[in-house]
Structure formats: C-alpha cells, structure tokens
N, C-alpha and C positions, 0 to 999 in steps of 0.2 A: 653878866654875860648875855649879850644880845644875839651873838652868832657863834658858830664854831668854824672858823676859817683856817686857823692853824694853831698849834699848841703854844707857839711863841706868844699868843695873845692872852693865854690863861695863867692865872697864878697857881701856885702849889695847892692852895686851899680849894680853888675851883675844880682842879683835877681830882683831888681826894673826895670832894663833894659828889662829883659825878660817879666815881667808883663806888662810894657808899650807897648811893641810890640804885646803881646797877645791881649790887649785891642784894638789895632789898627786893627789887623787881624780879630778879632771878628766883629768889626764895618763894615769892608769891606765885610766880608762874609754875614752879615745880610742885607747889602744894595746893594748886587749884583755886587760889584767891584771885578774883577778877580785879583788874585795876584800870578802869576806863577813864584815865586822866585826860584823854584827848577825844572824848565823845563829841561827834559832830565836826571834828577838825579834818582838814584835808592837807596832805603833804604832796607837793609836786616833785617828781623825781626826774631830773634831767640827765640823760646818759649820752655823752659824746664818746665815752669809752664803755664797752660792754662789761658785764660782770655777773658771775653766779652769786657770790656771797652778798655783795652790796645790795643787789636788787631784792633777793629773797628775804634777807634780814630786815631791810627797811620796810618792805611791804607787809611782812608778817608782823613786825613790831607795831606798825600803825594799826593793824587789825586788832592785835591783842590789847592795844591801848584805847580801843573803841572808835578810832578814826578810820580814814581811808587814804590810800596812796594811789596816785596817778602816775603811770609809767609814761615818760615823754622822751622818745628817742630824738636825736638831732634831725631825723627825717620827718618827724611830726611837727617840728617847730619852725617858725619863720626865721629864727636865729640862724638856721642852716641855709637860709636864702638871703642872708645879708641884713636882717633886721638888727639894729644895734642892741647890744646887751642891755643898755640902759632903758630902752623901750620895752623889751621883754620883761625886765625886772619890774617896771611900773605897771604893766598890764597884769602880770601874774600875781602881783601883790593885791590886786583887787579881787582875785578869785580864791587864792589859796591862803593857808595859815602858816605855811613854811615851805621852803624849797631845799631839797638835797640835790647837789650837782656833782657829777663825776666827769671830769674833763681834763684837758691837757694843761692849759695855762692857769696859773694861780690868779692872774689878773682878772680872769673872767669871774672867778668866785668873789674876789674883792669888789668888782664892779657891781655884781648883783646885790651885794650888801650895801654898797654906797647909794645905789639908785632905787632899790626896792624899799619897802617899809615893813617887811616880814623877816623872820629869822632865816638865815642861810646856813646850811650845813655842808661842809666840804666832804664829799664821799670819796675823794682822791683827786689829786692833781700831780703834775710832774714834780712839783716842789715838795708836797707833803701828803701824809695819809693819817690825819689825826684820829679818825674813828677806829682804825685798825690798832693804833698804839694804845688807845684807851682800853680796848679789849685785851691787848697784850698785858698791860699793867694790871688789869683786873685778874687775869689768869695767873700771873706771877704771884700776886698777893694771895690768891686762893691756895696755891701750892706751897708758898714759902712763909705765909703768915704776915710778912712785912715787905716793905719796899726799901725803906731807909737802910743804907749801909750795904745793900747787895751790889754785886758787880755784874753788869750786863755787857756781853760781848757780841758785836755784830760782825759777820764775815761776808764780804761780797762787794757789790756795787754801792758806791756812796749815793744812793738814789733817794726817792721820796721816803722810803721806809727808814733808811739810815738817818735822814734828816729829822724825822719825827721821833725816832727812838732816842736820839741824842737829846733833843729838847725835853721830851717827856721824862726820860730816865733821870737826867740831871735835876729837873725841877722837883721830882719827888724824893730826891736824896740818894739816888744810886750813883755809883761810878760807872762810866761808860767807856768801853774801848772799841775802836773800829779798826778792822783790817781790810784794806782795799788796795788794788793795784795803783801804781802811780798814774795820775791823769784821770782817775775815777773817784776822786775824793768827794765828800759831802759838800753841799752848797756853802759858798763863802759866808753868807749871812749867818748860817748855823754855826760854822767854825768860829766866827767872831763872837757869837753868843756863848759858845762853850769856853772861850778864853777866861771868862769871869770865874769859872769853876776850878781853875788851876789844875792840879794833878789828878782831879777826879775824872778828867777826860784825857784819853790818849788816842792818837792816830798812828797806825803803823802799816807796813806792807806785809807783816808776818802774822798769819792766822794763829800759829802756835803761841807766839808772843802775846797776842791780844787775848787769847783764851786762858792764859795763866790765872788760876784762882777764880775763874768766873763761876757765878751761881746760875747764870742763864746764858745760853748760847742761842744766837738768832741768825738766820740767813734768809735769803730771798733769791729768786731766779736771777740768772746772769744777764738775761735780756728781758727788759720789762716791755709792757705793751707799747707798741709804736716803734720798738727797736728790733723787730724781727729780721730786718734786712742785715743787721749787724751780728746776728746770732752766731754764725760760723766763726767770725773774727773774734767775738767775745769768748767763745769756747777756748780759744788759744790763750787769750789774755788772762782769763779767770781760772785756768787750770791750776789746781792747788788751793783755790779759795773754796774749800769744801769742809763741811762738818763731817769728820770721819773719826775713826778710833784714835788716831794720833792727837787730834784736836780735843777730843773728849778726855783723853788722858791728862792733858795740860790743865783742864778745868777741874773744879772741885768734884769729888766723888759722887755727890748727890746733885750735880748740875742738871737743870732741866733744859729742854730744847724747844724753841718756838720757830714757827714758819708761817708766814701770812698766807701761803697757798696761792695758786697751785704750785706743787713741788715737782721738780724734775730730778727724780732719783738718779744717783750716780753722777750728777753734775754738781749742784751746790750742796747736796747732802747724800750720804750713802743710804741705800735701802735699809741696811742693818740699823743704822742710827735712827732713821725715820721711824721704822716699825717699833723700835725699843721705846720711843718717846711719842708714839701715835696718840695715846690718851691725852697728853698735854697739848699736842698740836690741835686735836679736834675739839678739846674743851675751849681752846683759844678761838677756834672758828665759831663755835656756838656762842661764845661771849660777845661776838660782834652784835648779836641780837640784843643782848641785855644792856651792853654799854650804849648802843645807839638809842635804845628806848629811854635810857636815863637822859641822854642828850636832848631827845625830843621833848621829854617831860619838862626838863629845865627851861627849854627855849619856848615851847608852845603851849604849855598848860596855863 
C-alpha cells in the first residue's frame, strides 16, 4: 500500500490491517503510551473543501505521532492560480513526507499520486471518502465484535459516502443494501464492482425494504458540500429517505446507527433516533483520528 486513494485499491487484508493498527493506537492513546512513529515527518494538508473533522483529526493525529501537519488552503497554493497538479506534486514531494488532500475531483488525487513521489491520502472527493469508511468499519467492529456476516444499510444520496461504504462493506464480508431515489444511485464503477458480490448487494428505492434485518443503519446529508444550490429541490426528492422509528423497526432490534456528520436533524435522521444513538455516532467521529493515524503510520513510518 503506497497511497490511500480509494478503497477499491485495497484488499480485505489491507483494510483489516489498518483497523487492527487503529485499535492498537487508540488503546495506546487512551492509556497514555506515546507512539512517535512519525517523529520529524511533515504532512501537507491541501483543502479545496473545508472541514471540521478532517482538519482537526489529521492535525492532531500527526502531532500525537510526533510529526507536524501544514494546513494548505487552495488560497495558499499556486494550484489555485493555475499551476498544474503535476508540478505541485513534484514540488511538494521535495518538502513533505506525505500529502492529505480534500477536494472535488478524484482525478486530482490520482494525479498527485502519479506525479509525486510521496504517499497521498484522500481526505474526501466527490467520488469517495475512504478515511471516513475506515473509521466507520472500526466503530462497527468495536460495537458488534465482528464485520463478517453483518448487514449494513445506507439510506440517502448515492454519493461519495455510499460509494465507499459499498466497497468497504463488501470487501470485509458484510452485506450492503442501499436505498436512494431514482437518478441518485451510486457511481457506475462502484455498482459494477458490487455485481461480483451477487445477492450480498441490493439497491432499492425503499428505505424500509433496505433496512430489513440490518445490523447497521447509515445516512448522510441530502445535499453534500458544493450542492447547496440544490438543497431546496433535494428536500422534496429525498423526503422519506430518513432514519426514523419506522426504519428502525424494520432493522434488527440491536441495530446501531452511524452518520458521518454534520447531521441535519429531522431531514435525513430524526432527532429522536440521533440522540438515542449519539454515543455510536460520536465514537465514529472520534475514530476518524485513530483510523487516520493508522493510515499515516502504514504509509509514512
């Protein structure tokens, strides 16, 4: 594993390996054991899209690992003034030990990896969100003890989160069901990948149908970053694509709920369900820190 560009690139073994290391680093952090695996190393963090969790978790993670993180907004980089990505990649490779980028196009992440000579970590693109799903899988395993054989249900937009959950879930042995409105399906490349898993993957327009027998229910905002202009229209289209009492009743009695945050209560999830499962959701948010530290150690140590 030279980069983390998308979960499609990783094997089941590599994913489990990251989760095991994340568990270990979390234990060490909670019990006061220092783990300066990245002493003297520098991570450049390129943000074309802003973020609370991504910035704070990567910056804190690098500090805890003994290294330092540099925040680079598109305003600070020549990339924003037309310098080709391949030149930025080659220059930054001379200064840094790794780059985390949070941007719109997946191609930008892939280009950095192609032209640079240091590890590249995808902090989110419109296509996928691998760091979030590693944290999600880590949290599910903490609560359920296993991943293999569980059913994961995602309700909402077939966006970057849906794409990564399908790939990550199927690779580690879960069944995955997705409920989304017509025209808002996950990416064609991901649906093609899922075909190989037969009836372990289902796509439907019915949230209750998708939630039947689920061990884990997952949702995300109806309008992602960059789609604010469509927010009102999306509210009409996604009405009913909500984790609520009816959906919870279709799932298993001990089903857990995950949300990558920020959450819009009474849109994609009711306040009642959110608060009932807040511990799981905020453990999941915390696990971004531990899962990303594991990725950085694997790539940069």
